[in-house]
N, C-alpha and C positions, 0 to 999 in steps of 0.2 A: 391822252384821251382824244378821240376824234372830235373835231369841231362840227362835223356833219352828222345830223341825226334828225330825221323827220319821217314819221310813220303815217301821218294823216294830215288833214287840212285845218285842224282846229286846236291841237295842243298848244299850250302857252309858247309864244314865239320868243326866241332868244337871239337869233341872228338872221339877217335878211340882206339880200342884194337888191338894190333899187336901181332901175334902169335910168337912162339918160336920153334927153331930147337933143342934145348937142350934136350937130352935124347931120341931122336927119334929112333924108332925101328919098324921093320916089324913083325907083330904077327906070331905065329906058323901057319902052314897050317891047316885051318879049313874052314868050309862050307861057312861062310860069306865072308871072304877075297878072297877065290877062286871063288866065284860066282860074286863078284862085281869088286874089284880093280885089281885083278891079274888073271882074268879068262883066258886071252890069254897066260899065261905062260905054260899052259898044265899040265906038270908033277908036282904034289905037291912037290916033292923032290927038284924041281928047285926054289921054292919060297925062296927069300933071307931073311929068318927069322933071327931075331936078330938085334943088334944095327946097325943103319946106319953107313957107314964109317966115321971115325973121320974127315977126311979132308972135306967131304961133309957137315957135321954138322957145323964145324968151319967156313967154307966159307959162308954158308947160314946165320948163326947167325951174322956174321960180316956184311953181306949185309942188313939184317933186322935192325941192329943197325944204319947203314947208312941211311936207309929208315926212321927210327924213328927220327933221327937227322934232316933230311930234313923237316919232318912234323912239328916237334917242332919249327923249324926255321920260319915256316909260321904261327905260333901262334896256332897250333892245339895241344890240350891236348892228350898225348899218354900214354896209359896204356898197361901193359904186364900181361900175365897169371901167376899164381903161378907155381912154378916148380913141375913137376910130378915125381913119382918114376918109373924109367925105368924098374925096376925089379919086379914091382907089377904084380900079377896074378889076373885076373878077373874070378870069378866063380859064377855060378848059379846052381840050380838043373838040368838044361838042358844042360849046356855047360861050357867050361873052355877055356880061351885064355890069351894071353899077351896083354899089351898095344900097342898103335900105336904112331902116332906123334901128336904134339900140334901146328903144323904149320898153321892150318886153323881154327881160331875161327869162320869164316863165316858159317861153317857147323853146328855149335854147338848151337847157340842161334839166334833167329830171333827177330829183333826189328821192331815193327809196331807202329808208333807214340810213346807214352810213355809206351808201353807194351813190356816187355821182355818175350819171349816164349822159354823155353828150348825144343829143338827138340827131337823127339823119333828116335835117329840116327840108321842108317842102319847097319853099321859094328860093330860087337861085341867088337872089340878092342877099340872102341871109345864110348862105351855105357855110360861110366861114366865121360866123359871129362868135363861135366858141373861143376864138382867139382873144377876144376882149376880156375874157375871164381867166386867161391862162395863169397869170400870177396868183390869182385867188385859188384856182384849182390846185396849183402846186402847194400853196400854203395848207390847204385842206388835206391834200395827200400826205404831206409831211406830218400832219397832226394825227394821222391814222385812218383817214377816210379811204375807202376803195374808189377806184376811178377807172371807168371804161368808156369807150366810144362805140356807137353803132357803126356798122360798115358805111363808109362814105358813099352816098348814092351818086350815080352818074347824072341823074336829072336830065336825061336825054329828051328830045322832043316828044317821043312816043309816050313818055310818062304823063303828059298832059293832054287832056281831051276837051278843049273848050267848047266843042260843038255839042257835047252831051249835057243832059240835065245836071243840075246841082247834085252833088253826092256821088256822081259817076265820073268826075273830071280828073281824078287821080288814079292812074292805072295801077294794077297790082303786079308790077314787074320786078320790084326789088323793095326791101323794107324802107319805107319813108313815113316819117311822122314828126310832128312838132310835139315837144314835151307837154304842152298845154292840152293835148288830147287825152291826158291821163289824170285821173283823180285817185288819191290814196285814201283808202278806207281800211287801214290796218293791213291785215293779210290779203285783202281783196284790192286789186287795182282795176278800176274801170277804164276801159280804153275805147274812145269814140272812133268808130269807123266812119270816115267822112272825107271831104276833100282836103282835110288837114292831116289825115293818117290812113294808111291802107291796111288790109288784113295781114299782109306779110309783116308789117311793122309790129302788130300785136303778137304774131308768132315769134318774132325775134325777141321781143321784150320778155315773153314768158321764158324763153331759154336763158336770157340774161339774168333774170332775177331768181330763177330756180324754183324748186318745189315748195319753198317756204311761203310763196305768194301764189295767188291765182289771178291771172289776167283775164278779164271778162270783156271780150269784144262786144261793143254795143252799137247796133245799127238802128236806123229808123227814128233817130232822135233829132239831132241837128246835123244837116248834111253839109253845110258850108265849111266849117273849120273846127274850132276848139270847143271843149265841153263846158268851160267855166262861165258861159252865159246861159246855160241850160240846166245844169244840176250843181248845186252848191251845198255840200254837207257842212252843217254848222256846229254840230256836236253829236255824240252818240244819241240816236233816236230822233233827231230833228234835221230836216233837209229843206232847202229853198229850191223851188222848181219853177221852170218857165211854162206858163199855162198854154202858150201857143205851140209848144213842141212836145211836151211831156203829157202823157195820158196814163190812166191806170193800166192800160194794155201794154204800153211800151216802157213803162217805168222799170229800171233794173230791179231784179227780185230782191236784192239786199235791202232796198228801201221800202219794201211793201208794208212792213209793220211800223215804220217810222212815222212820227208826227210830221205833217207837211205844211209848209208855208207856200201857197201859190202866189207868186210874185204879183203885186198889184200893178196897175198901169204906171209906166215910168215917164218921167219928164224927159222930153227930147231936148238935150243941151246943145244941139246943132253941131255943125262941122264947118271946116274951112275947105275951100276948093270945090271942084265940080262934083265930087262924089265922096261919101264916107267909106271907110273900111268896114265899119260895124253898124248894126242896127241900134235902135234905142235900147235894146236889151243889154247893152254894155253897162247899163246902170246897175244891174244885179251882179256885176263883176267885182265883188267885195273881197276884202282881205280879213280873215279871222286872226285876231291877236291872241285870243284865248276862247274857251267855250262860252264866255260871257261878254266878250268885247270884240267888235268888228269895226273896220273902217269902211265907210260908205260915202259916195259922192254927195255933198251936202244938199244938193237940190232934189234928191230923191226922197222927199218927205213922206210919201205914202209907204215906201219900203221901210224907211226908218221906223215909222209907227208900228208896222207889222212886226218888226224885229223886237222893238221895245215891249210890245204886248206879250212876247214870248220870254221876257226876262233877259234879253240881250242888250247890253249897253252899246251905244253907237258913238264912234268918233267921226263927226261929219267934217270932211275936208273937200276942197275943190280939186277937180281934175277936168278942166274946161274943154280940153280937146281929146277926150277919150275916143270919140267917134272918128276924129281925124287921124289919130295914131293907131286906132284899132286896139285899144287896151285900157281897162280900168285898173283899179288898185291891185287886183290879183294878177293880171297880166304884167303889170309894171314891177313885179317883185318876184324873187325866188327865195322861198323860205329854206334856209340852210340848216337851221337847228330849231327844234321844238322840244320842250321838256315833256317827255313821255316815253312809253315803251310800246313794243309791238303787241297788238291785241287783235282778236277776231271780234267783229261787231255783228255777227250773224245770230 
């Protein structure tokens, strides 16, 4: 029986991969990183290239270990990526760069049912991050999971257009997307068209998953990167929405009749270094353990109250450098197996 099975974002979680802060670094100033994650920094010389501060890495890894312990205590199988070489150089005939962080397996591989899809990632420094999961992927494959990879993108200079407004900086030249641009809602897959994924990526994904699923390219929501700080399906009929980005006009049609939680003002937990990777909205980047239990950063008391008012229990845990690493509890995980079946929620 396949160890891989996840059809949505909320069914009871049984197995998960949790990322790592060990060896995290910011790549050298190059076109992809300056177009996407650190565009607002302005001067390339101000990019904090090199290893993340040791105290930031140590605290984050300690908090991730606490997170893993809590998940294991609930009977959830927890896996971790293989260690990376922080000094490795990535080189192709078109470009050269350093590695990035391994904090966010969510961006790397997409799970759709029993299918593992290696994403054609946007940032050059993360182009080969799937290698950290190779042993796990092989184990899942041997258990009966299906396993494919998107065509490896060239990520040439013309892919990136830092001179254009946000949402237009990723050219539509070849399929490119991070897996965190996709939300699973049963037979419907929402795909955010943004600087984290282009329209060709959505077209390729539809071909990959076949007619059993419908991929919905969504534009005009969040233009910078991933979808999971904008729309968070909590259970059938209930969705958490970002009030700065989502309106009744641009809300994906599937959620029109759902009950909505408009995320309250979030606590800014701060960041290390000259600039964050994410806004304060990373606080709504929660992980559902079941339709009735979620993990939320413990300082987001307003959001916790809103969730509890809807009958959802909250496991409050710390993730102090979510803005520094660009990922909350959803980003820092990849749900491999959830107990449930494929359904339509329309």
